[in-house]
N, C-alpha and C positions, 0 to 999 in steps of 0.2 A: 347680276351686275346692274347698277343704276343706269337708266336709259341714257343719261347724258354721258356717263363714262363709256358706255358702249359706242356712242357716236365718236368720242375722242379716239377710242381704240381703232374704230373702223378707218378713220382718217390716217392714223399712224400706220396701219397695216398697208395702205396703198403706197405710202412712201417707202416702206421696207422693200417693196418690189423693185426699187431703183438701185439697190445695192448690188455691186458686182465684185467678184474676187479681186484681191489686191488693193482695194480702196482704203483710203484714209478718210474716216468719217468725222464730221463735227456733230456732237450731241448737244442739243439745246437743253433748256430747262423748263420746268413747269409741268402742269398736269397732263397735257397731251404729249409732250416730249417723254414723259415717264413711260407712256405706253409704247412709244417707239423704242426706247432703250430696253424695255421688258421684252418686246418682240425680237429685237436683235439678239439679246442674251439667249432666248429660247431657241432661236435658229442656230446659233453657234453651238449650243449644248447638244442639239440634235444632229449636228453635222451637216445641216442644210446650207450653211455658209462657212467659208474658211478664208484664212489669210486676210483678215481685215483688222485694222487698228482704229482707235477712236480718240478724239480730243474732247473732253467734257467742258461745257461752258460755265459750270458752277460746281461748288463743292457738293451740293446735293446730287447732281447728276454723276459726279465722280464716285460718290459713295455707292449709288445704285449700280453703276456699271461695274465697279470693282467687285461688289457682292455677286454679280452675275457672271463673273469671269471674263468680261470683255477686255481685251488687251488695250491698255491706255498708254498714250504717249503725250509728250509736250507738243504744242503746235509747231510743226516743222517750218523751215524757211520757205518751202514751196507751197505752203497752205494745205488745204484739204480738198478731196475730190467732190464730196457731197456733204452739205450741212443741212440738217432737218431740225426745225424748231416750230413751236407754237407761236401764237400771236394774240394780242389783246383786241386788236381791230385790224381789219384789212378792207381796203376800198376796191372799187372795180379795176383799178390799174395795178393792183397788188402792192400798193404802198401800205405800210403797216405801222401800227404802234405796238411796241413791245416794252417790257420792263416792269410790269406790275408784280412780277416775281422777284425783281431786284437784281437780275443778272445782266442788265442791258449792255454794259460795257464789254464784258467778255463775249456775250452773244453777238454783238456787232463786229468785234474783232474776228470771230469765227465766220460770220456770214460774209464779211468782206474778203475773207481769205479763201472762200470756197469757189471752185469752178462752177458748182451748181448749188443754189440755195433754194430750199423748198419749205414752204409753210404748210402746217397742218393744223386743223381746228374744226370746231363744230359750227353749226349754222348761226349761233349767237354772235359770232365774231365778224360777220359780214355787215358792213355799213356803207352807206352812200358817200359819207364824208368823214374823214378822220376827226376824232375828237367828239364824236356823237355820244359815245358811252364812256370812253376812257380818257383820263388826263394824259398828258405827255410827261412821262417820268424823266427827270433830269438828275443825273448823278453829279454831286458837287463835293469838293473837298471841304472838310469841317472848318478850316480856317476862313473866317470872314463869311460864313454861310448866310448870316442875316443880311449882309450887304448884297450878296449874290441874289438872295430872295427878292430884295427890292428892285434889283435890275431886271429880274424876271417879271416882276409885277409891271414894270414900265413897258414891257412888250405887249401888254394888254390882257394878261391872264391873272389867275389867282393861284399862286404857288403855295402849297401846304407841305410842311415838313412831315414826312412819313414817320408815323409812330409818336409824334409829338415831342416837345422839348424835354420832357421828363425822361422818356425812354426812347430816343430816336432810333429808327431802324438803321442798321449798318450793313453795307454791302460786303461781299467777299473781299473787296479791295479796301475795306475800312472807311469808306466814304458815306455820305448822307444822300438821301434822295428827296428832292422837292418835286411833288406831283403838280404839274402845271395844267390847270383847267382853263381853257381859253374862253373868253367871254362870248364870242360869236364866231361865225365862220372865219377861218383863217387860211392863209396859203401855207401849206406844209413846207414847201421849199424855202420860202422867205423866212419862216420861223426857224428852220433847221440852220440856215446860214447865220442868223442872228445869235442863236444859241452857241454855235461853234466859235463865235467871236467874243464871247463873254469870259473874262478871266474868272477862274474858280469853277467853271463848268468842265467836268471830265468828259461826259458823253450824254447824249439825249436818246430818247426812245423812238425817234422817227426813223424808220427803215424805208428809205425812198429809193425806188428803182433797183432794188437788190434781189428780189425774189424772181426766180425763173417761172415758178408755178405754185399753185396752192391746191391742196386737197381739202375740200369742205364736206363734212359729213352731214347729210340730211337724213330724216327718217326714211326717205325713199331710196337712199343710197349715197355713195360718195361721188361728188362732182369734182372733176379736175379742171382748174381754171388757169388760163394763161392771160397775158395782157390783151390778147386779141379775141379771147373767147367770150361768148355771150353770158349774160347773167344767168345764174342757176335758178331752177324753179323754186317757188316758195314752199 
């Protein structure tokens, strides 16, 4: 296995230990979440886990889970017990940027519906400040998207249509994504509020104050972080 994929798997394995019988799980999407789903399927097949159901955050995750025989349900009114997902960036307070995989809206619905929301990822995802490596994905409806883009630009960033105008990327919801690269250090909470107030914006990829903990895989092992925990070793 590729060393980076091994790190992703190691982080996912730690999150699998949180699953208990009778849980309703939220399955994220992306490369690290795929390892979590694969591990869940393997444990169910081996009889090591039982009586769990899951809600997938994307069609890709739904296909993988179905192929592995994981029982799937629609998101119930009561939410889910545990949601596990990867991230594109995570800061020391466990605020995250998500959405480079395109499923940010469904991922945020799941995360906000979870009693416990846990992030999993490799060492590359750790940043001191959000926006260091990744843009903020913003899902927008197709109608008037160019006007929405200009309104995003007015917030001080550079919004770029994912996929380009000839073949734009479409989310599972049929919408477009504008990847918003901020010009300089920005306040995530202020930007999140501004994005929520823009007509045409469906959802944004700032996941602030949502994660209970994160499992970060390093070459030396997996570090468990909470908002009160110390920085992991380099």
